[in-house]
N, C-alpha and C positions, 0 to 999 in steps of 0.2 A: 504493500500500499504506500510505500514511501518513494515511488517513482514520480517523475515529473508530470506524467499524465494524470495521475491520481490528484497531485497537489493543484493542477490546473482545474480539475473537475471539483475542487473544494474540500478534498479530504484533508482534515487537520490532525494534529497529534492527539488532540482531545478525542476525535471520532475513532481514531485507531485504537486508543486505550479503552474506549467504550465497548469495543468488540469483545471484551472479557466480561462485560457486565450486561446480562440478559434484560436487566430492568432499566438501562439507561435510556433516557429520553433523547440522546443524540442519535440514536439509530431508529429508523422507522421500523414497523413491524415486519415489513418485507425484508429489510436488511438483517434484522434479528433472525428471521427464518433462514435466511441464506447462510449466515455465520453458523447457526445451529446445525444446518445440514452438512457444511463443510467439516465441522467439528466431529460429527457423528461418522462421516466417511472416514476421516483421519484416525479416529480413536477406537470406534466400535460400530462398524457398518451394520452389524446384526440388529442394532437398535433402530434402523430405518425400517420401521414397521407400517402397517396399514394406517394407523393413526397419524403416524408422522407425515406419510405421503398425503393424506387428507389436509393436514396443516399446510404442507408446501403448496398444494393445489389451491388453497385459499389465497395465496399470494402470487402465484406463478402459473403461467400456461405450461402445457406439456412441453412445448418447444423450449420455454425458458428453463424449465427443470433439466432437460437434457443438456442444455448449454451450460447451466450451472454445474451439473455434475461433471460434464467434460472438463471444464476449467479447473474445478476443484481437484479432480483426480490427477491432472497433469501437474499441478503445483505440489500436491502431496507427494507424488512420485519424485519430482525433482528434489523435494526436500529430503526424502528418504535416501535418494541417490547421493546427494551432498553429504549426508551423515556417514554413509557406509564407506564412501571414498575419501572422507575427511576434509571436504571443502567447507571452510568457514565463510559465512557471508556477513 
């Protein structure tokens, strides 16, 4: 989130910090759902159950969910690759 495009789009350090706080009013309900989805994919994908799919569908279209999942899994994968080969960011 700390790249120039994100800054240009209005992402602040406060908003980045708010990603760890599900009750933060700095994130929209849609943003909180996206962060929660990425967290579940990274930590315990088995917790992405029918109830959570329904929650996602309240905020995103099917196409948006696929795009969100694709982006999240790419970055999760890069993070894991960086970790196992010892690249520090």
